[in-house]
N, C-alpha and C positions, 0 to 999 in steps of 0.2 A: 456311151460315146456317140455323138451325133455325127453322121456321115453326110457329106454333100450329095446332091442329086447326081452329080457326075461320078462320084465314087460308087454309089449304089448301082448306077448304070454299068460301070466297069465290072463290078462283081457279077451282075446279072449276065453280062456278055461272057465272062469267064465260065460261069456255071453252065450256061446253055451250050457253049463250045465244048466243054468237058462232057456233057451229056451226049452231044452229037457224035463224039468220038467213041463212045462206048458201044460195043457190038450188041450188048444186051438191051439197048434202048432204041425204040423206034418212035419217031415223032408222028403223031396223027394230025398235028397242026404245023404251020410253017414256023421256021426258026425264030422269026421276030415275035410271033405270038407267044412262043415259049419264053423268050427273053422278057417280054413285058409281064408275063405272069410271075416269073422269078423275081422281077423287080418289085411287083406288087406285094408278094409274100415277104421279101426282105424289108420293105418299108413298114409293113404291118408288124413284123417282129421287132424292128427298131423302135417303133412307136410304143409297143407294149413294154419293151425294156425301159424306155424313158419314163413311162407312167409308174412302173415298179420302183425305179430309182427315186423319182420324186416323192412317192409315198414313203419310202424308207427314210429319206431325208427329212420329211415333215414330221415323222414320228420322233426322230432324234431332236429336232428343233422344239418339239412340244414338251420336252423334259423340263422339270422345274428349274434345273440349273443348266448353265451353258456348258456344252461339251464341244471342245474345239475339234474341227475337222482335221484329220490327219493324226490325231492322238490315237493311242492304242484302244482306249475306251470307245472312241467314235467308230473305229474300224470294226470292233467287235459288235457294237450295236447295229451298225450298218449291215453287216453280214446277216445278223439275226433277223432284222426287220425285212431285209431283201428276201431272204429265204422264206419268211412267213408269207410275204406277198406272192411269191412264186407258187407256194403250196396252195394258197387260196385259189389261184387260177388253174390248179391241177396240172402244172407243167412238170 
């Protein structure tokens, strides 16, 4: 799922606020720097997920016969290829 920049910023705010409220966490940088780093990490993860998704979809499309998205067979193949891509990345 692709998130807008505003939604990623909102999630980054929520995460940095939650971290700030934890007694076990002490910031060595200012709160905005932490928020920006959280946003950067979220964007990297979302981009990585998008690449994995595209790779899984391309593998399904490369089949000799057409497999309709939403069918049980498509769902099974998607999960299989998605998991293969995740394993390749060591996640």
